[in-house]
Every structure is written in C-alpha cells, then in structure tokens.
C-alpha positions as CSV (number, residue, x, y, z in Angstrom):
1,M,-56.9,-20.3,-136.1
2,K,-53.7,-18.5,-137.7
3,K,-52.8,-17.5,-134.7
4,T,-52.7,-21.5,-133.0
5,L,-50.6,-22.2,-135.9
6,L,-48.5,-19.9,-135.3
7,M,-48.2,-20.6,-131.9
8,L,-47.0,-24.3,-132.6
9,F,-44.6,-23.1,-135.1
10,V,-43.4,-21.6,-132.5
11,L,-43.4,-23.9,-130.5
12,A,-41.9,-26.0,-132.1
13,G,-39.1,-23.8,-133.0
14,I,-38.0,-23.7,-129.7
15,I,-38.4,-27.1,-129.2
16,L,-35.8,-28.1,-131.7
17,N,-33.6,-25.4,-130.6
18,V,-33.6,-26.6,-126.9
19,S,-32.9,-30.7,-128.9
20,A,-30.2,-29.3,-131.0
21,Q,-28.2,-28.4,-127.5
22,T,-26.4,-31.0,-125.0
23,V,-25.5,-30.7,-121.8
24,I,-22.0,-31.8,-120.8
25,F,-22.1,-30.3,-117.5
26,T,-24.1,-29.4,-114.3
27,N,-23.4,-28.6,-111.1
28,D,-25.7,-27.1,-108.4
29,L,-22.1,-26.9,-106.0
30,E,-23.9,-28.6,-103.5
31,I,-21.9,-32.4,-103.1
32,W,-18.0,-30.9,-101.7
33,S,-15.1,-33.2,-100.1
34,G,-13.4,-30.8,-97.7
35,N,-13.2,-27.7,-100.0
36,V,-13.2,-29.6,-103.2
37,P,-17.2,-29.4,-105.1
38,S,-17.7,-32.2,-106.8
39,G,-16.8,-31.5,-110.6
40,F,-14.8,-28.6,-109.6
41,V,-10.8,-28.7,-109.2
42,G,-9.0,-29.7,-112.4
43,A,-5.9,-29.9,-113.2
44,K,-5.7,-26.0,-114.7
45,T,-7.0,-25.0,-111.2
46,N,-4.4,-23.1,-109.8
47,I,-6.2,-20.9,-107.5
48,E,-4.8,-21.4,-103.4
49,A,-7.1,-24.0,-102.0
50,D,-7.9,-21.7,-98.5
51,S,-9.6,-19.6,-101.6
52,I,-12.1,-21.5,-102.4
53,V,-14.8,-22.0,-99.9
54,H,-18.1,-23.9,-99.5
55,Y,-20.0,-21.3,-99.1
56,T,-23.8,-21.5,-97.0
57,L,-24.4,-18.3,-96.1
58,A,-25.8,-17.4,-100.1
59,S,-27.3,-20.3,-102.9
60,H,-29.1,-19.6,-105.9
61,G,-30.3,-23.0,-105.6
62,G,-30.4,-25.5,-102.7
63,T,-28.1,-24.4,-99.2
64,S,-24.7,-24.0,-100.7
65,S,-22.6,-22.6,-103.4
66,V,-18.5,-21.4,-103.8
67,Q,-16.9,-18.6,-102.4
68,L,-13.5,-18.1,-104.7
69,I,-11.2,-15.2,-103.2
70,N,-8.9,-13.5,-105.3
71,T,-7.9,-9.9,-104.5
72,E,-4.7,-10.0,-107.2
73,A,-5.2,-8.2,-110.4
74,T,-3.0,-11.0,-111.6
75,H,-6.6,-13.8,-112.7
76,K,-6.5,-17.3,-111.2
77,R,-8.3,-19.8,-113.1
78,F,-11.2,-22.4,-110.8
79,T,-11.8,-25.4,-113.5
80,T,-13.6,-28.5,-113.3
81,Q,-12.3,-32.0,-113.7
82,P,-11.5,-32.6,-117.3
83,M,-14.0,-33.4,-119.8
84,A,-13.8,-35.0,-123.6
85,V,-14.0,-31.4,-125.7
86,V,-14.6,-31.5,-129.4
87,N,-12.9,-29.4,-132.4
88,A,-14.8,-26.7,-133.8
89,E,-17.8,-26.9,-131.2
90,I,-19.3,-24.0,-129.6
91,Y,-19.7,-24.9,-126.0
92,T,-21.8,-22.2,-123.5
93,I,-21.0,-21.8,-120.0
94,S,-23.9,-20.3,-118.4
95,F,-23.7,-19.5,-114.2
96,W,-25.4,-17.5,-111.5
97,V,-23.0,-14.8,-109.6
98,R,-23.1,-12.5,-106.6
99,G,-20.4,-10.5,-104.9
100,H,-17.6,-8.0,-105.5
101,G,-14.8,-8.5,-107.9
102,N,-14.4,-9.4,-111.5
103,I,-15.1,-13.3,-113.8
104,R,-14.4,-14.7,-117.3
105,T,-14.5,-18.0,-118.5
106,N,-12.1,-19.9,-121.2
107,I,-11.4,-23.4,-122.3
108,F,-8.3,-26.0,-122.2
109,D,-8.4,-28.1,-125.2
110,G,-4.3,-28.2,-125.4
111,R,-4.5,-26.5,-128.8
112,A,-0.7,-25.5,-130.1
113,T,-0.8,-22.0,-129.3
114,G,-1.3,-20.0,-126.0
115,S,-0.3,-22.7,-124.1
116,G,-3.3,-25.0,-124.8
117,Y,-5.7,-22.8,-123.4
118,G,-8.2,-20.1,-125.8
119,T,-8.5,-16.6,-125.3
120,Y,-10.4,-15.3,-122.7
121,N,-13.6,-13.9,-122.7
122,P,-14.3,-10.0,-121.3
123,Y,-14.0,-9.4,-117.4
124,I,-18.1,-9.7,-116.0
125,S,-17.6,-7.3,-113.1
126,I,-19.7,-8.1,-109.7
127,N,-20.9,-5.4,-107.4
128,S,-24.3,-6.6,-106.3
129,A,-25.6,-8.3,-103.7
130,N,-28.4,-10.2,-105.5
131,W,-27.8,-13.5,-108.3
132,S,-27.0,-12.5,-111.3
133,Q,-27.3,-15.1,-114.5
134,Q,-23.7,-15.0,-116.8
135,T,-23.4,-16.8,-120.0
136,Q,-20.3,-16.4,-122.3
137,T,-19.0,-19.0,-125.0
138,V,-15.9,-21.0,-125.9
139,T,-15.1,-22.3,-129.8
140,C,-12.4,-25.4,-129.3
141,T,-10.1,-25.8,-131.3
142,N,-9.0,-28.8,-130.7
143,T,-10.3,-32.7,-130.1
144,L,-9.2,-34.2,-126.8
145,A,-10.2,-36.2,-124.3
146,T,-8.7,-34.1,-120.9
147,G,-10.5,-30.1,-121.5
148,E,-11.2,-28.3,-119.0
149,F,-13.3,-25.6,-118.4
150,I,-12.6,-22.5,-116.7
151,L,-14.0,-19.5,-114.8
152,S,-10.6,-17.0,-114.4
153,V,-11.6,-14.3,-111.4
154,Q,-9.6,-11.3,-110.4
155,S,-10.0,-8.4,-107.9
156,T,-12.7,-9.6,-105.2
157,F,-13.5,-7.4,-102.6
158,A,-14.6,-8.4,-99.2
159,D,-17.2,-6.6,-98.6
160,L,-19.6,-8.4,-101.0
161,A,-18.0,-12.0,-99.9
162,H,-15.3,-12.2,-102.6
163,L,-17.4,-13.6,-104.7
164,Q,-19.7,-16.6,-105.0
165,V,-21.1,-19.1,-107.9
166,D,-23.7,-21.8,-108.4
167,D,-25.7,-23.5,-110.5
168,V,-23.4,-24.1,-113.2
169,S,-24.0,-25.6,-116.8
170,I,-22.1,-26.2,-119.9
171,T,-24.1,-26.7,-123.6
172,S,-22.4,-27.4,-126.6
173,G,-24.1,-26.9,-129.9
174,S,-25.2,-23.3,-129.0
175,T,-27.9,-22.4,-130.5
176,L,-27.5,-18.9,-128.7
177,P,-27.9,-15.5,-131.3
178,P,-24.6,-13.8,-132.0
179,T,-24.6,-9.7,-130.1
180,L,-23.2,-6.5,-130.7
181,L,-23.7,-3.7,-127.9
182,I,-22.1,-0.3,-128.3
183,T,-20.9,0.8,-124.9
184,S,-19.1,4.3,-125.2
185,P,-19.8,6.8,-125.8
186,V,-23.4,6.8,-124.7
187,N,-26.3,7.0,-126.5
188,A,-28.1,10.9,-126.9
189,G,-24.2,11.7,-125.0
190,T,-21.5,14.6,-125.5
191,V,-18.0,14.0,-125.9
192,Y,-15.9,17.5,-125.4
193,S,-13.1,16.1,-128.3
194,S,-12.6,15.5,-131.6
195,N,-11.4,12.6,-131.1
196,V,-13.7,10.0,-130.0
197,S,-12.9,6.1,-129.0
198,I,-16.0,3.4,-130.0
199,V,-16.2,0.7,-127.5
200,F,-18.2,-2.0,-128.3
201,N,-18.9,-5.8,-126.9
202,V,-19.7,-8.7,-129.0
203,A,-20.5,-11.9,-128.2
204,N,-21.3,-16.0,-129.2
205,F,-19.9,-14.5,-132.6
206,I,-15.8,-15.0,-133.0
207,V,-13.9,-11.8,-134.3
208,G,-11.2,-11.8,-136.2
209,N,-9.2,-12.1,-139.7
210,P,-10.5,-15.3,-141.4
211,G,-8.8,-18.9,-140.2
212,T,-10.7,-21.5,-138.6
213,G,-12.8,-20.8,-136.0
214,I,-13.7,-17.4,-136.8
215,D,-17.0,-16.1,-138.1
216,G,-16.5,-12.5,-139.1
217,H,-15.6,-9.2,-138.5
218,V,-17.5,-5.5,-138.0
219,H,-18.1,-3.1,-140.7
220,Y,-18.5,0.3,-139.3
221,T,-20.2,3.4,-141.0
222,V,-19.7,6.9,-139.6
223,D,-22.3,9.2,-140.7
224,G,-23.4,6.8,-143.3
225,G,-20.0,6.7,-145.1
226,A,-18.5,4.1,-146.7
227,A,-18.0,0.7,-144.9
228,L,-15.2,0.3,-142.6
229,M,-12.9,-3.0,-141.4
230,Q,-12.7,-4.3,-138.0
231,Y,-11.4,-7.5,-136.9
232,N,-11.0,-7.3,-133.7
233,T,-13.1,-5.6,-130.6
234,N,-10.3,-3.3,-129.5
235,P,-12.1,0.3,-129.5
236,I,-12.8,2.0,-132.8
237,A,-10.3,5.5,-133.0
238,L,-12.3,7.9,-135.1
239,T,-10.1,11.5,-135.4
240,A,-10.9,14.8,-136.5
241,M,-14.4,14.9,-135.8
242,S,-15.9,17.7,-136.3
243,A,-18.2,19.9,-134.1
244,G,-21.9,18.2,-133.9
245,S,-24.4,15.6,-134.1
246,H,-22.5,11.7,-135.6
247,T,-24.0,8.8,-135.8
248,V,-22.1,5.4,-136.1
249,V,-23.1,2.4,-136.8
250,L,-21.2,-1.1,-136.2
251,S,-22.6,-4.8,-137.5
252,L,-21.8,-7.9,-137.7
253,V,-20.4,-9.8,-141.1
254,D,-19.3,-13.5,-142.1
255,N,-16.0,-13.8,-143.4
256,A,-17.2,-12.6,-147.5
257,H,-18.2,-9.0,-146.0
258,L,-21.3,-10.0,-146.3
259,P,-24.0,-9.1,-143.3
260,I,-25.2,-12.7,-141.4
261,S,-28.6,-13.2,-141.0
262,P,-30.6,-12.2,-139.5
263,A,-28.2,-9.2,-139.3
264,V,-27.2,-7.9,-136.1
265,S,-25.9,-4.5,-135.6
266,S,-25.3,-1.3,-133.2
267,T,-25.8,2.4,-133.6
268,V,-25.0,4.9,-130.9
269,T,-25.6,8.8,-132.3
270,F,-24.0,11.5,-130.2
271,T,-22.2,15.5,-129.7
272,V,-19.3,16.2,-130.8
273,D,-18.4,19.3,-127.7
274,L,-15.3,21.2,-128.8
275,T,-15.3,23.7,-126.0
276,P,-14.8,22.2,-122.9
277,P,-17.9,21.9,-120.1
278,P,-17.2,23.7,-116.5
279,I,-14.8,21.6,-114.8
280,T,-15.0,20.8,-111.0
281,T,-11.1,20.5,-109.6
282,V,-10.2,16.7,-108.4
283,Y,-8.9,19.0,-106.5
284,Q,-12.1,20.9,-105.0
285,I,-13.7,17.4,-105.5
286,E,-10.7,15.7,-102.8
287,Y,-10.8,18.7,-101.0
288,T,-12.7,18.6,-97.3
289,T,-12.8,19.6,-93.6
290,D,-15.3,17.0,-92.8
291,V,-14.0,14.4,-90.3
292,S,-16.0,12.0,-92.4
293,G,-13.8,12.7,-95.0
294,N,-17.0,12.7,-97.5
295,S,-16.5,15.3,-100.3
296,P,-18.4,18.3,-100.4
297,F,-19.5,16.9,-103.7
298,M,-21.0,14.2,-102.8
299,D,-24.2,12.1,-104.5
300,S,-23.3,14.9,-107.1
301,T,-22.2,14.8,-110.9
302,V,-19.2,16.5,-112.0
303,N,-17.2,17.3,-115.5
304,T,-13.1,17.1,-114.4
305,A,-9.7,16.5,-115.8
306,G,-6.9,15.2,-115.5
307,I,-3.8,13.0,-116.1
308,V,-4.0,9.4,-115.9
309,T,-0.8,8.3,-112.8
310,A,-2.4,4.2,-113.1
311,S,-4.6,2.1,-114.9
312,Y,-5.8,-1.6,-114.8
313,L,-9.0,-2.9,-115.5
314,S,-11.7,-1.9,-113.2
315,G,-10.5,1.7,-113.2
316,Y,-7.6,4.2,-113.1
317,F,-6.5,6.8,-110.6
318,L,-6.7,10.2,-111.8
319,Q,-4.4,13.5,-111.3
320,S,-4.8,17.0,-111.6
321,G,-1.8,19.0,-110.7
322,T,0.7,17.8,-107.2
323,G,0.5,18.0,-103.9
324,P,-2.3,17.4,-101.0
325,W,-6.0,16.9,-102.4
326,S,-4.5,16.3,-106.1
327,G,-5.7,12.5,-107.4
328,I,-9.1,10.6,-107.6
329,Y,-9.8,7.4,-108.3
330,V,-12.0,6.1,-110.8
331,Y,-13.8,3.6,-111.1
332,D,-14.6,2.9,-114.2
333,N,-14.4,-0.8,-116.8
334,L,-15.6,0.5,-120.0
335,H,-13.2,2.9,-121.2
336,P,-9.2,1.8,-121.7
337,T,-6.7,4.6,-120.3
338,A,-2.8,4.5,-120.4
339,V,-1.1,5.9,-117.8
340,G,0.0,9.6,-119.5
341,D,-3.6,10.3,-121.1
342,S,-5.2,13.2,-120.7
343,I,-8.9,12.8,-120.3
344,I,-11.8,14.1,-120.0
345,L,-15.0,12.7,-118.2
346,T,-17.7,13.2,-116.6
347,G,-19.8,10.9,-112.9
348,L,-21.3,10.6,-110.1
349,V,-18.9,11.5,-107.0
350,K,-19.1,8.8,-104.4
351,E,-18.1,8.0,-101.3
352,Y,-17.7,3.9,-101.4
353,Y,-16.8,2.7,-97.8
354,N,-15.3,6.2,-97.6
355,L,-13.0,5.8,-101.2
356,T,-14.1,9.1,-102.9
357,E,-14.7,7.8,-106.5
358,L,-16.0,8.6,-109.9
359,S,-18.3,6.5,-111.2
360,G,-21.1,6.0,-113.6
361,I,-18.2,7.7,-116.3
362,T,-20.2,9.3,-119.9
363,N,-18.9,12.1,-121.9
364,F,-15.2,10.5,-122.0
365,S,-12.4,11.5,-123.7
366,V,-8.9,11.3,-123.9
367,V,-7.9,14.5,-125.2
368,S,-3.6,13.2,-125.4
369,S,-2.2,10.6,-125.0
370,G,1.5,10.4,-123.8
371,N,1.9,13.1,-121.7
372,P,4.6,13.9,-118.2
373,L,3.1,12.6,-115.1
374,P,2.3,14.8,-112.7
375,A,5.3,15.6,-109.6
376,V,5.5,12.5,-107.2
377,S,4.6,13.7,-103.6
378,V,7.3,12.6,-101.9
379,V,5.7,11.9,-98.5
380,D,6.7,10.0,-94.9
381,C,3.9,6.9,-94.1
382,H,2.1,8.9,-91.7
383,A,0.6,11.2,-94.9
384,V,-0.1,8.3,-97.4
385,N,-2.5,7.6,-94.0
386,T,-4.3,11.1,-94.7
387,E,-7.3,11.7,-96.2
388,Q,-5.5,14.3,-98.2
389,Y,-3.3,12.2,-100.0
390,E,-6.4,9.5,-101.0
391,G,-5.6,9.2,-104.7
392,V,-2.2,11.1,-104.7
393,L,1.2,9.5,-106.8
394,V,3.0,9.9,-103.5
395,K,6.5,8.2,-102.7
396,V,8.0,6.9,-99.5
397,L,11.7,6.5,-98.8
398,N,14.1,4.4,-97.0
399,A,11.6,2.9,-95.2
400,Q,11.5,-0.4,-93.4
401,C,9.5,-3.5,-94.2
402,V,8.4,-4.6,-90.9
403,S,6.0,-7.1,-91.7
404,T,5.9,-9.2,-95.0
405,S,2.4,-10.7,-94.8
406,A,-0.3,-7.5,-93.7
407,G,-3.1,-9.3,-95.1
408,I,-5.4,-9.4,-98.5
409,G,-2.1,-8.9,-101.1
410,M,-0.2,-6.1,-98.8
411,W,3.2,-5.9,-96.6
412,K,4.0,-3.1,-94.1
413,I,7.0,-0.2,-94.0
414,E,7.5,1.6,-91.5
415,D,9.8,5.6,-91.9
416,S,9.5,8.4,-88.7
417,G,7.5,6.5,-86.3
418,D,4.9,5.2,-88.5
419,T,3.5,2.6,-90.7
420,C,2.3,2.2,-93.9
421,K,1.0,-1.0,-96.2
422,V,2.0,-1.5,-99.2
423,H,-0.9,-3.7,-102.2
424,N,-0.3,-5.6,-104.9
425,L,-3.7,-4.1,-107.2
426,L,-1.4,-2.8,-109.3
427,F,2.1,-4.6,-109.2
428,S,2.4,-7.7,-106.6
429,Y,6.3,-7.7,-105.1
430,T,7.2,-9.9,-102.5
431,P,9.5,-7.7,-99.7
432,V,12.5,-9.3,-97.8
433,L,11.7,-8.6,-93.5
434,N,13.5,-5.8,-92.4
435,N,15.0,-4.3,-96.1
436,Y,14.6,-0.6,-96.5
437,Y,12.8,0.6,-99.8
438,N,11.7,3.9,-101.6
439,V,8.1,3.1,-102.6
440,T,5.9,4.8,-105.6
441,G,2.4,4.4,-106.3
442,P,-1.0,6.8,-106.0
443,V,-2.4,6.1,-102.6
444,Y,-5.9,3.9,-102.5
445,Y,-8.1,3.4,-100.0
446,S,-10.1,0.0,-99.3
447,F,-11.3,-2.9,-96.7
448,N,-10.8,0.8,-94.1
449,Q,-7.1,0.9,-94.6
450,P,-5.2,3.2,-97.4
451,R,-2.3,1.5,-99.2
452,I,0.5,2.6,-101.7
453,E,-0.1,0.9,-105.3
454,P,3.0,0.5,-107.1
455,R,2.2,0.1,-111.1
456,T,5.5,-1.4,-112.0
457,A,9.0,-3.2,-110.6
458,A,10.3,-0.2,-110.7
459,D,7.9,1.4,-108.3
460,V,9.7,-1.1,-105.5
461,Q,13.2,0.1,-105.2
462,L,15.2,-1.5,-102.9
463,V,17.6,1.0,-100.7
464,T,20.7,-0.6,-100.4
465,G,23.0,1.6,-98.1
466,I,21.6,1.9,-95.0
467,P,21.7,-1.0,-92.9
468,T,25.2,-0.2,-90.9
469,I,28.5,1.2,-92.0
470,N,32.1,-0.7,-90.8
471,G,29.5,-3.0,-89.2
472,N,27.9,-0.1,-87.4
473,E,24.3,-0.2,-86.6
474,A,22.9,2.5,-89.3
475,P,22.3,6.3,-87.8
476,V,19.5,7.4,-86.0
477,A,17.2,10.6,-85.3
478,F,14.8,10.9,-81.8
479,P,12.5,11.7,-81.0
480,N,10.9,11.7,-84.2
481,P,8.5,14.0,-84.9
482,V,10.7,16.6,-82.8
483,S,9.1,19.7,-81.0
484,S,12.4,20.9,-79.6
485,S,15.8,18.9,-78.9
486,L,16.9,16.4,-81.6
487,F,19.4,13.2,-80.2
488,F,21.6,11.6,-83.3
489,D,22.9,8.6,-82.7
490,N,25.1,5.6,-84.1
491,L,27.7,8.4,-86.1
492,S,30.7,5.8,-86.3
493,G,32.2,7.0,-89.9
494,I,29.3,9.6,-90.6
495,R,31.1,12.9,-91.2
496,E,27.9,15.0,-91.4
497,I,24.0,15.7,-91.2
498,Q,22.0,17.6,-93.5
499,I,18.5,18.4,-92.7
500,T,17.0,19.4,-96.3
501,G,12.9,20.4,-96.8
502,L,11.0,18.6,-99.1
503,D,12.1,20.8,-102.1
504,G,15.6,19.4,-102.0
505,K,16.6,23.5,-100.3
506,L,19.4,22.4,-97.2
507,V,18.1,23.9,-94.3
508,R,20.6,22.6,-91.3
509,S,24.0,21.5,-91.8
510,I,25.5,19.3,-88.6
511,L,29.5,18.3,-88.9
512,T,30.5,15.6,-86.2
513,N,34.2,15.4,-85.5
514,G,34.2,12.0,-84.9
515,Q,31.5,11.8,-82.4
516,S,29.3,8.7,-81.9
517,S,26.3,11.0,-80.7
518,V,25.4,14.7,-81.4
519,S,22.0,16.8,-80.7
520,I,20.3,19.9,-81.8
521,D,18.5,22.4,-81.2
522,V,15.0,22.9,-84.2
523,T,12.4,24.6,-82.1
524,A,13.1,27.4,-84.3
525,L,12.3,24.5,-87.5
526,A,9.3,25.2,-89.1
527,T,6.3,22.6,-88.8
528,G,6.5,20.0,-91.8
529,N,8.4,17.1,-93.3
530,Y,12.2,17.2,-93.8
531,F,15.2,14.8,-94.9
532,I,17.9,14.3,-92.8
533,Q,20.8,13.0,-95.1
534,Y,23.8,11.3,-93.1
535,L,27.5,11.8,-95.4
536,N,29.3,9.5,-94.0
537,I,33.2,9.3,-94.5
538,D,33.3,7.4,-97.8
539,G,31.2,10.1,-99.8
540,A,28.5,7.5,-99.5
541,S,24.9,8.8,-97.8
542,N,21.6,7.3,-96.5
543,T,18.5,9.3,-96.4
544,Q,15.6,9.3,-93.3
545,Q,12.4,11.1,-92.7
546,L,11.7,13.8,-90.8
547,I,8.1,15.2,-88.8
548,K,9.0,18.3,-87.1
549,K,6.0,18.9,-84.8
C-alpha cells in the first residue's frame, strides 16, 4: 500500500511538472513552401537560402527534415518566425539532429545589449548518422512581440550530409534541473604538468555576477581547501600543482553563495605526474611509406607534444619541428587552445577519410603559452597536395588566383605549373581573379582535397610587383619543372635573374644584358625547389618558384 501511495505521489509530481510547462512552438518539418519550411526563416535568419534544404533521405519522424549547410567557421542563423517572448521567462529549445557539424541555440528578444541577441549556448558537436535529441535553454530579458528562437550552425561537413534537424519544440516555464559536469581532466586520468585546466559545462543555470537573469555562480574546492568562486564557465586554471593525487569539487550556488536545492556538484580526481611520459613525435606519427597515406600508428593511442599553430572551436593544428611530416590535426572540442601554446596530450591516431588526425584526447596539459611558432615551410602548390605537408604550417609565394570559387568556401591558386586550394576554415578571404598572393597557413585535408587554411588577414598577402614592367608582360621561366635547359622570356626591363635555394643562398646569377629572352643549362642543379628572383632596372624585384627534376 505504501508503494502504491508513493507511486501516486510520484506520478502526481510528474503531472504537475509537465503541466507547469507550456509548449509555444512545435514543428515536425513536414510542411514546406519551396525551400522554406513552415514556421521557420524569420527576419533574423542569415543562412543562405540554398543552404536550407528540404531533406527527404532521412528524418526522425515523418518523411522529411531540414538540411542546414554552413562549411565556414563563422556561424549562420536559422530562426523561427517571429513570436511573443516574455521578460525573465526561461525557454527550453529541444530538437533532434544528425550529421556532421556544430549547432547551438539562442534567442532574439530585442534586449538593449548584444544587438538584441542573447548569449549563445555552447556548440554541440555532432558527428553521427544516428539521430540524437539535444536540449538547451535560453533566458529572455525583454518582452517582445516579435522575438525569434535561433539554431546557429557552423563547420558542417559533407561526409554525413552536413546537419539535418527534425522535430523542434520550444517550451516556456522549463523545469529542467540545473546540471554541472567536469569534462577535463578525465576522472582517474593523469596530467603531465603542474598547471591544470578544469573544463566544465553548466546547463539550465545562468552563471554570472549577481544581476538580472543570473541564477548564481560556481564554488570550487581543491583537495578539500577553502571554497573559491567562479563567475563564468571558462576553464579554471590551477597552477603549481604538486605531484600526486588531487580532487577538485565544483558546486552551483545562488547569488547569496548558498548551495542550490537540490544540490548540484561535480567531482574529478586526477594524478599530476611531473615526469613526462614517453613521447611519440609528430614526425613518427605522420611519416609513412604506405601508398594510402595511413599512419604506421593508425588506431593506436600515443602520447605526443608540440606547438599549436592554429586553433578553432572543433580542434587545432599541432606541430613539432619544421618541414615535411612535422604537423598534425587534432580533433578536440573539449580543450581550448591558443596559437603558441606548448601542449602535451594523449590521443588516438585515426585516419578520418584519409586525414591523419588525433582524437579522443586525454591527459591534456598546456606546458607553456606564447611560444614562437615553428618556422614556416616555404613550398609550392605541388607540395601542398602531398601527404608529407599534411598539418604543416606552410607558405606559398607569388601564386596566381585562377579561381575565386572552387567549392565549399575554397579558392584556387597556381604556381610552377600546378594548383592548390585555399579554404576558409579559420579565416575567410575574398580573392580577386588573376591577382598574385602569398598565402600562409596549415595544410588541412577534407572532402578528398588538401587545402591551405589561412588563420588571419596577415596570412593572405596581395603581391603587387608581379604583373608588368613598363606595360610589358611579367617575366616567365619554362619549362617548370625543368630537367636541363631553362628558358626565360618577357625580360624587358629586367637586369638580373637570381636563382636561390629555399635557405636563401644564391645558386645562380644571370645578367640579361638587355635581352628579352635568355636560356641556361641547369642539368647540374640538384633536384629540389628553388626561387627565381627577377631584378628590374629600378631595383624592384619579383619572385617565382622553380622545380628542378
């Protein structure tokens, strides 16, 4: 009888809990008008119309879903039609999703800050053909009759048809309990540094300094010591940790520093080992003679270390040393990194559609920050397309833009008779057809195509000295690659030609004596890459690349 009464009380509690929530929006993505699903594409939508696709190859329920495509690192918004939202109301956005990319939620309520937008929730990284239900909450801070709810997407990949979303619902008066979870270090893991970053996630609870819309903040203790306060969800930096076992406890508290009820906390215990583990170098991981390009450590767990040369939300590029086989991509959205960080980590070597990468990262430690980067490898377009420069920080000089749109955010450059592509994973640049550029960035491999990934505006330099001299065409060298006789043409205004190695040392010097065309024998020149520098009569110079076969 007692069990029966208890169950009745529990059921009553569930019924009361459900009745406290009000469904304000529900959409199964079954009704479309062209490429616009009913109830969506509000005024705050900025994802391109052709990136919103009526998808009928997979659905969570019914016969269709919406496919959202945005391969860029910059996010795009897919929003609901305008609806009334109420100040101080907490809304729960729930949806089903599959595919490959990042997705998060937000609200537009016309608030005085942030151009009327709320604070975006953390990205949820999706990489699965299976449907999963995701839930995030947003808090309204301004009553508005034309509010919009936002699905924000970025970094989608075609391997799993980008992202597909289905069965979206939004409720007000959410009673979902607050959650707190430490994601790094892993429990019972080992950190090989005295500096430890405690990475954690908070849901259904607004963390911040006391104020409107703030639920409270985080208290944390280290090894049972005094409680310390954290007013944001950034990683907690612990320094000068001694060797041995340590326990960190995080708890949610209200604005009066009192534990919320019921209590919500998360605990991690880890070991600090100040003796670095045996390291498998990046070179050892990447170097291969396998025609497929597969790493000899494929599907093995390794400890490795290096300098971060580029970073974004879903991962970073790690390099140790310089030159071929010295760089690798790390798929890791749990450990924030900055360019110049020296890190040590444990990861699984995977061949992700022929890209050698590290994933499943554990034992992550930042040894130091602000370090100088490895020397950039100056290469030509042909080298960019080879396995040995995958993940390596490279620079291509004086390459001509031969296509401004080479697919999925890429453009194409050409030098020395070969082409390579430039992408916008980390930085988006709009090139001009036929202009010449110096392009720097790590080499990434995706969609079966290598590409350079510039990191900032400084990585794409317009070369202004190449096209003409006194109205004449730019000088050329051919054939390129060359084995014996090398011919130079269009030399009007050129007084000297210099051939240098990649180390900058002069190999040959040719005086033109006013001739518009000259030829030389380079049979004795060692096989490899060189630079040709044309010096004109005004002292200006122009450089091209040369490959000796």
